[in-house]
N, C-alpha and C positions, 0 to 999 in steps of 0.2 A: 504497500500500499504504499504510495507514497503520500509526503508529507501533505501536501497542497489538497489530499482526499481527508488527512484526518485534521484538518483543520476547518476544513469545511464542514466534516460531521463532529466537529468541536463545538462550531458555531452554532451551527443549527439545534444541536441539543441542548445547548446553555439558550438558545432564544427558546426552543420550548421549555423547559424547564419554569424559565421568568416566564410566561405566561400562563404558566399552570399557577403559578402561585399567584402571580397576579388576580388571574379569577377566582382564585379563593383567599383573594385576604383584601384588597383594595377595589375591586370591582366597582365600579357606580353608573351602569350603562352608557352610555353613547360616548361619552367622554373619553373614558377608558378603552373600548374600544378602536377609537381614532389613535390616540396618545401613545397606550401602555407598547406598541408594538413597535413602536419607533424608539422609544426607552431602552425595549429589549433589544435591537439591532444594537445601541450605542451600547449597552452592560455586556453582551453577550460576545460584542468588538475586545472589549477594554478587556475583558477575562481572559479571551484569546490570545490575545497579544501578551499580557501578564503571563500565561502559560509559556508563549513561545521565550519572553525573556527567562522565566523562571529552568525552565528549559536548559539552556546555556550551561545547568552545572553539568548535563552528559556529553560535556566531550572532555571533561575531566576523565580519563582513561580510565580507571578504578572504576567510577560511577557508570562511567558507559558499558561496564562490562557488567559489572553487576545488573544495573536495570534492564538489558538487552537479556540476559541470560534467559529470562523467562516472561512470556506475559504475564504469569500469576499475579506478579507485583501491581502491574497495571489495575489488572483486572478485581485484583482484591481492594484498592483505592477506590474503584469506579463503583463497584458493589455493595461496599463500603459506606461511598456516600451516598448513593441511592436509598441504600437503607434508611443510612438515620435521616436527610428528607423525609421520606414515607411513614417513618416507626416512631421516630425524635419523640414526637409530643407524648407519643404513647409511654417512653421507656422515661417519662417524665422530665425532658429537656425542656422546660416552655417555659413562657414568659408571658406576662399581660398585655395586652395593649389598645390604649383607648383613644378613640376615633374621637380630635379635638373637635372636631364639630358639633358631633350629635353626644359627646362624653358615651358611648357603646364602647364595654369593656369585649374583649375576646382573648380566648387562651391561645396563642402557636407555640411552633419552633421558635424556640431561642435566637435570637437574631444573629448574634455571631454563629451559632450551631450550622444557621440555615448558608449563611456567607459563606463561610470555610469548607460546610461540605457540598456548594454548586463548584468553589474554583478548582479542589483539589478533583470532583468530577472531571472541571473540564483539564486541566491537567492531566488524567491522565490518560484524555482521549487524545489530544493536542500531542502529548511525546509520548503516543502508544510506541508500545518495544519493535523495531522491526529488524532484520539483515541487513547491516554497512551499506551494501549494494542495492536498495529497494529505497534508499532514506535521500529521496532525492527534491 
Protein backbone atom coordinates (compact mmCIF):
# COMPACT_ATOMS: atom_id res chain seq x y z
CA UNK A 1 0.00 0.00 0.00
CA UNK A 2 1.47 3.34 -0.98
CA UNK A 3 1.74 6.21 1.47
CA UNK A 4 -0.86 8.22 -0.45
CA UNK A 5 -3.43 5.46 -0.01
CA UNK A 6 -2.69 5.29 3.73
CA UNK A 7 -3.00 9.07 4.02
CA UNK A 8 -6.31 9.11 2.14
CA UNK A 9 -7.62 6.20 4.26
CA UNK A 10 -6.57 7.95 7.49
CA UNK A 11 -8.06 11.26 6.37
CA UNK A 12 -11.35 9.61 5.35
CA UNK A 13 -11.57 7.69 8.60
CA UNK A 14 -10.77 10.85 10.57
CA UNK A 15 -13.53 12.72 8.75
CA UNK A 16 -16.01 9.90 9.38
CA UNK A 17 -15.17 9.57 13.09
CA UNK A 18 -15.45 13.35 13.53
CA UNK A 19 -18.85 13.41 11.83
CA UNK A 20 -20.16 10.52 13.95
CA UNK A 21 -18.97 12.27 17.10
CA UNK A 22 -20.57 15.51 15.95
CA UNK A 23 -23.93 13.87 15.33
CA UNK A 24 -23.79 12.24 18.77
CA UNK A 25 -22.81 15.42 20.64
CA UNK A 26 -23.37 18.84 19.06
CA UNK A 27 -25.84 18.24 16.24
CA UNK A 28 -28.29 21.14 16.11
CA UNK A 29 -29.97 20.83 12.75
CA UNK A 30 -29.23 22.38 9.39
CA UNK A 31 -26.43 24.59 10.71
CA UNK A 32 -24.49 21.50 11.76
CA UNK A 33 -25.11 19.85 8.40
CA UNK A 34 -23.55 22.85 6.67
CA UNK A 35 -20.60 23.75 8.87
CA UNK A 36 -19.55 20.56 10.64
CA UNK A 37 -18.40 18.74 7.48
CA UNK A 38 -16.12 21.69 6.74
CA UNK A 39 -14.76 21.64 10.27
CA UNK A 40 -14.30 17.85 9.95
CA UNK A 41 -12.18 18.42 6.82
CA UNK A 42 -9.95 20.87 8.69
CA UNK A 43 -9.68 18.73 11.82
CA UNK A 44 -8.93 15.55 9.85
CA UNK A 45 -6.33 17.34 7.72
CA UNK A 46 -4.56 18.66 10.81
CA UNK A 47 -4.68 15.21 12.47
CA UNK A 48 -3.16 13.52 9.41
CA UNK A 49 -0.49 16.22 9.19
CA UNK A 50 0.43 15.76 12.85
CA UNK A 51 0.50 11.98 12.31
CA UNK A 52 2.85 12.35 9.35
CA UNK A 53 5.16 14.53 11.43
CA UNK A 54 5.02 12.13 14.37
CA UNK A 55 5.74 9.28 11.96
CA UNK A 56 9.16 10.81 11.31
CA UNK A 57 10.26 8.89 14.40
CA UNK A 58 10.27 5.82 12.18
CA UNK A 59 13.20 7.32 10.29
CA UNK A 60 15.30 6.13 13.24
CA UNK A 61 16.42 2.62 12.19
CA UNK A 62 15.67 0.76 15.46
CA UNK A 63 12.21 2.34 15.68
CA UNK A 64 11.58 1.58 12.03
CA UNK A 65 12.59 -2.09 12.44
CA UNK A 66 10.36 -2.44 15.50
CA UNK A 67 7.35 -0.79 13.83
CA UNK A 68 7.74 -2.67 10.55
CA UNK A 69 8.38 -6.01 12.25
CA UNK A 70 4.65 -6.68 12.45
CA UNK A 71 1.38 -5.02 11.60
CA UNK A 72 0.24 -6.04 15.10
CA UNK A 73 1.43 -2.78 16.70
CA UNK A 74 -0.56 -0.58 14.35
CA UNK A 75 -3.60 -2.85 14.59
CA UNK A 76 -3.41 -2.83 18.40
CA UNK A 77 -3.25 0.97 18.48
CA UNK A 78 -6.11 1.33 16.00
CA UNK A 79 -8.24 -1.31 17.72
CA UNK A 80 -7.60 0.10 21.17
CA UNK A 81 -8.53 3.57 19.95
CA UNK A 82 -11.76 2.37 18.41
CA UNK A 83 -12.66 0.41 21.55
CA UNK A 84 -11.95 3.47 23.70
CA UNK A 85 -14.15 5.68 21.53
CA UNK A 86 -17.00 3.16 21.56
CA UNK A 87 -16.85 1.80 25.11
CA UNK A 88 -14.85 4.42 27.03
CA UNK A 89 -17.94 6.01 28.55
CA UNK A 90 -19.16 2.57 29.65
CA UNK A 91 -15.79 1.98 31.31
CA UNK A 92 -16.24 5.11 33.41
CA UNK A 93 -14.06 7.46 31.34
CA UNK A 94 -16.75 10.12 31.47
CA UNK A 95 -17.10 13.84 31.79
CA UNK A 96 -20.17 16.04 32.26
CA UNK A 97 -20.74 18.57 29.50
CA UNK A 98 -23.03 21.59 29.85
CA UNK A 99 -24.63 23.37 26.92
CA UNK A 100 -23.97 27.08 27.60
CA UNK A 101 -27.16 28.18 25.82
CA UNK A 102 -29.64 25.78 27.37
CA UNK A 103 -27.87 24.67 30.53
CA UNK A 104 -28.62 21.06 29.57
CA UNK A 105 -26.04 18.63 30.96
CA UNK A 106 -24.95 15.41 29.34
CA UNK A 107 -22.36 12.78 30.13
CA UNK A 108 -19.91 11.57 27.52
CA UNK A 109 -16.43 10.28 26.90
CA UNK A 110 -13.79 12.47 28.53
CA UNK A 111 -12.50 15.07 26.11
CA UNK A 112 -8.85 14.08 26.58
CA UNK A 113 -9.62 10.40 25.98
CA UNK A 114 -11.65 11.20 22.88
CA UNK A 115 -8.93 13.40 21.42
CA UNK A 116 -6.07 10.99 22.20
CA UNK A 117 -7.93 7.96 20.85
CA UNK A 118 -8.81 9.90 17.68
CA UNK A 119 -5.21 10.99 17.12
CA UNK A 120 -3.79 7.53 17.87
CA UNK A 121 -6.23 5.98 15.38
CA UNK A 122 -5.19 8.44 12.68
CA UNK A 123 -1.49 7.89 13.53
CA UNK A 124 -1.82 4.10 13.25
CA UNK A 125 -3.54 4.26 9.86
CA UNK A 126 -1.30 7.00 8.44
CA UNK A 127 1.86 5.16 9.47
CA UNK A 128 0.63 1.60 8.89
CA UNK A 129 3.76 -0.60 8.62
CA UNK A 130 4.64 -1.83 5.18
CA UNK A 131 7.73 -3.22 3.53
CA UNK A 132 10.18 -0.47 2.67
CA UNK A 133 9.91 -1.13 -1.10
CA UNK A 134 6.17 -0.34 -0.97
CA UNK A 135 6.64 2.91 0.96
CA UNK A 136 6.54 5.52 -1.78
